Every structure is written in C-alpha cells, then in structure tokens.
N, C-alpha and C positions, 0 to 999 in steps of 0.2 A: 558453492560461492558463500563466503562469509559475509554476513550482513551486520553492520554496526547500528544497533538501535539506540537512538538518542531521545531523551525526553524533550518536551516542549512546554511552554507556559500553559498550554491547554492540557489538563489531565486526561482528556479523551483523545489526544492526538500524539502521534509519535513519528519521528523522522527516521527513515531507514537509509543509511548511507551505503551506497553500492560500491564495491571494490573496482568495478569496471563500468564506465559510462554506458548508459543504455542508448539504443537507437530509437528514433521515432520522435514524433511531435510531443510537446508538453501537453498533458491531459489533466484536466480537473473535472471530476465526475462524481455525482452522487447516485446516478442511475445508469443502467446499461445504455440507454439512449444517448447519454452525454459522452460516451467513450469514443465516438467516431470509429467504432469497431476495433479499437486497440485491445488486443488479446490479453495483455498483462493487466490492463485496467479492468476488463471484464472478469478475469479470474480473481482478482483481488476483491472486487465488489461482491463476488459470489461467496466469499467467506462469511460465515455466520457471525454477526456482530459488527461487521465493517459497514460504515455508513457513508464514507467519502474517501476518495483517493486523489492524490496529486502526484503525477509522474513527471519528473524533471529529468535532466540528463544524468546527474550523478546522485540523485536521491529520490526516494518515494516517501510521501507523507500519507499516513493512514489515520483516519478518524474513526473511532469505534462508538457504538452505542454506549451510553453511560452504564448499563447493566452488564455489558460484555466483559469477560475476563481478559486482561492483557496477556496472561500466560498462554491461553488458548489462541488468541488472535495472533500473537507473535509467532507461535509455532507454525500456524497455517500460512502466514505471510512469508516466512522464511522458506517454506516448501515451495510456494507458488513462484517466488522470485528465483529460487535455485533451479527450478524446472524450466524457467523461461529461456 
C-alpha cells in the first residue's frame, strides 16, 4: 500500500494519506489506553519516537518526539500501515 506523506505546519507532525479508506472509528491517542483497543493505533504508538496518532477514514496523522528522526519514523509507519 503506497502512503503519501504530507508535511503539516507542525514540524513534528505528518499526515499520511491512505490510498484506501480505513475502517473503524476515528481515534486520537497519545497512550495505549486512549486507543479503545484499535490495533492500528496501538501499533503506531509502539513505534519508537511516535508520541501521538490520529486515525481518520482516509488519513493518519503522526506526531513524533522532537528528537526522533522522520526517516526512521516514516519507514516504521509505512510498514505498520501496509501490514494492517
């Protein structure tokens, strides 16, 4: 699954446009307890350097820790989303 990464005004956040809409509720979470058990949200939060996720129907927004590398985070995010 090809993911279109788009920058946002926040240098520590990125929008991942999905080629196919995702199923499930909209989820905004910074901790596993806030995910309501959504597996994609849990797996994205488990990525080292990811501090918050927002899952919508046709995009995912990822916020990273200021010291985390976008290159590393993007690779891991792409893998998690592709495997979902």
